C-alpha positions in Angstrom: 100.1 134.8 103.7 100.8 138.6 103.0 97.1 139.0 102.1 95.9 137.4 105.2 98.1 139.6 107.3 96.8 142.7 105.6 93.2 141.6 106.1 94.0 141.0 109.8 95.3 144.5 110.2 92.5 146.2 108.4 89.8 144.5 110.2 91.4 144.3 113.6 89.0 145.1 116.4 91.8 145.1 119.0 93.7 148.1 117.7 97.5 148.4 117.7 98.0 145.6 120.2 97.7 143.2 117.2 98.3 145.4 114.2 101.9 146.3 115.4 103.1 142.6 115.6 101.4 141.9 112.3 103.2 144.7 110.5 106.4 143.5 112.1 105.9 140.0 110.8 104.9 141.5 107.3 108.2 143.6 107.2 110.2 140.6 108.3 108.6 138.5 105.5 109.3 141.2 103.0 112.9 141.5 104.1 113.5 137.8 103.6 112.1 138.1 100.1 114.2 141.0 99.1 117.3 140.2 101.1 120.7 139.3 99.6 121.0 136.2 101.7 117.3 135.1 101.2 115.2 136.3 98.4 113.0 134.2 96.1 114.4 131.5 93.9 113.1 131.9 90.3 112.9 129.1 87.8 113.9 131.5 85.0 117.3 132.2 86.6 119.6 129.3 86.0 122.9 128.2 84.3 123.7 124.9 82.7 127.2 123.7 81.8 127.7 120.5 79.6 131.0 118.8 79.9 131.1 115.9 77.5 133.6 113.1 77.8 137.1 113.3 76.5 136.5 109.8 75.1 138.8 107.3 73.4 140.9 109.2 70.9 140.8 106.3 68.5 137.1 107.1 68.0 136.8 109.9 65.5 133.7 111.3 67.2 135.8 111.8 70.4 138.0 114.1 68.4 135.1 115.9 67.0 133.4 116.6 70.4 136.7 117.8 71.8 136.9 120.3 69.0 133.3 121.4 69.8 134.5 122.2 73.3 137.1 124.6 71.9 135.2 126.3 69.1 132.4 127.5 71.4 129.8 125.0 70.4 129.5 123.5 73.9 129.1 127.0 75.4 126.4 127.8 72.7 124.5 124.6 73.7 124.5 125.7 77.3 123.1 129.1 76.4 120.5 127.6 74.1 119.1 125.4 76.9 115.5 126.8 77.2 114.3 124.4 79.8 115.9 121.7 82.1 114.8 119.8 85.1 116.7 119.9 88.4 117.2 116.2 89.3 115.3 114.6 92.2 116.3 111.7 94.4 114.3 108.8 95.7 115.1 106.6 98.6 114.1 103.0 97.7 112.4 101.3 100.6 111.0 97.8 101.4 108.6 96.8 104.2 110.1 95.5 107.4 107.9 92.7 108.5 110.1 91.3 111.2 108.6 93.5 113.9 105.4 93.4 115.9 102.8 96.1 115.3 102.5 98.4 112.3 104.8 97.7 109.3 107.5 100.3 108.7 109.5 101.2 105.6 113.2 100.8 105.6 115.8 102.3 103.2 117.4 99.9 100.8 119.2 102.3 98.4 118.9 105.3 96.1 117.5 105.8 92.7 117.6 108.7 90.2 115.2 109.4 87.4 116.3 110.6 84.0 116.0 114.4 83.3 114.8 116.3 80.2 116.1 119.4 78.6 114.8 121.5 75.6 117.1 123.5 73.3 116.6 126.2 70.9 118.1 125.3 67.5 120.4 127.4 65.3 119.7 127.2 61.6 122.6 124.7 61.2 121.3 122.5 64.1 124.7 122.6 65.7 123.1 122.1 69.1 121.5 118.8 68.0 124.7 117.8 66.2 126.5 118.3 69.6 124.4 115.6 71.2 124.4 113.4 68.2 128.2 113.3 68.4 128.1 112.6 72.1 125.9 109.6 71.4 128.0 108.3 68.6 131.0 108.0 71.0 129.0 105.0 72.6 129.2 102.9 69.4 131.2 102.3 66.4 129.2 103.3 63.4 131.0 100.8 61.1 130.9 97.7 63.1 127.9 98.7 65.4 129.9 97.5 68.4 129.2 99.3 71.6 131.9 101.3 73.2 133.2 101.4 76.8 131.0 103.1 79.4 133.8 105.4 80.6 134.5 106.6 77.1 131.0 108.2 76.6 129.8 109.4 80.0 130.4 113.0 81.0 129.0 115.5 83.5 126.4 118.2 83.6 126.3 121.1 86.1 123.0 122.9 86.9 123.0 126.1 88.9 120.3 128.3 90.5 121.2 132.0 90.0 120.0 134.9 92.1 119.0 138.4 90.8 122.7 139.3 90.6 123.5 136.2 88.6 125.4 134.6 91.5 125.3 130.9 91.9 123.3 130.1 95.0 122.8 126.3 94.6 124.2 123.7 92.2 124.2 120.1 91.4 126.5 117.9 89.2 125.1 114.9 87.3 127.8 112.2 87.4 128.4 109.7 84.6 125.6 111.1 82.3 125.1 111.0 78.6 122.3 111.9 76.2 120.1 108.9 76.2 117.3 110.1 73.8 117.2 112.8 71.2 113.5 113.4 70.6 111.9 113.5 67.1 111.2 116.9 65.7 108.1 118.1 63.8 108.1 120.4 60.7 105.0 122.3 60.1 104.2 124.9 57.3 101.7 126.6 59.7 104.5 127.3 62.3 105.8 130.4 60.6 106.8 132.4 63.6 108.0 129.6 65.8 111.6 128.6 66.5 112.6 125.0 66.0 113.5 123.1 69.2 114.8 119.7 70.2 114.3 117.8 73.5 117.0 115.6 75.0 116.7 113.1 77.8 119.8 112.5 79.9 120.7 109.4 81.9 123.1 109.5 84.7 124.3 107.4 87.7 123.8 110.0 90.5 124.1 113.6 91.2 125.8 115.5 94.0 125.3 118.9 95.7 128.0 121.3 94.6 127.1 123.9 97.0 127.8 121.7 100.1 130.7 119.8 98.6 133.3 122.1 100.2 131.8 121.5 103.7 131.8 117.8 103.4 134.5 115.7 105.1 137.3 114.6 102.8 138.0 111.0 102.1 141.4 109.5 103.2 142.9 109.8 99.7 141.8 113.5 99.3 143.1 114.3 102.8 146.5 112.7 102.0 146.6 114.6 98.6 145.8 117.9 100.4 148.6 117.2 103.0 151.1 116.4 100.3 150.3 119.6 98.4 150.6 121.8 101.6 153.9 120.1 102.5 155.4 120.8 99.1 154.1 124.3 99.1 155.7 125.0 102.6 159.0 123.5 101.4 159.0 125.8 98.3 158.1 128.8 100.2 160.8 128.2 102.9 163.4 128.5 100.1 162.2 131.8 98.8 164.4 134.7 99.9 162.9 136.8 102.7 162.5 139.9 100.5 160.5 137.9 97.9 158.4 136.2 100.5 157.5 139.6 101.9 156.5 140.8 98.4 154.2 137.9 97.8 152.2 138.4 101.0 
């Protein structure tokens, strides 16, 4: 688009009558590309946060993954995420044949596809061990009995960052878990390459974190907010006037 505008200005037989508006549009476009509120989203600027489940504490691997949260392993996994897909959403439809004329599609539900992520590995493979531990919460390694769903599902947050590393858009994957840890290839000829692992995540649905604050609250959330505000007002009313002025 920028190139076509420049060509139109250079080869303009009508003089300034057209070149002036063309330069105005070009400057407006460049302003949007460089502006703090606009700009261009770049796929290389993102942040990922993995929040594994707390799990059932009778499962030893729940204890292990909770320790990984505290010792920096979970943060290291987030930083080593070399590539990840922002999830999409599909509206499932079916043809409505109970009408005259052309058939139309009507919505019947939502569906969400699995997402893939690639991680750079440390020499001790702690990033892979993190997801192996997460997976092992879903079953008992001694009896092979499968665990409860709520014990092994967690959340993943994915953010688009701008040039100042500010979060401009974000989604949260709800009830997710590492479904597949891909096989790895060892190769004598790959001397200068870093070992990586791909992980596929399954989840129930995702929500937009950016717009969440602007959405209407449910009745339960509204009542909880009202209760908190009421308690806060009661506490503040009992604070001496001098302290109340200092806290403003």
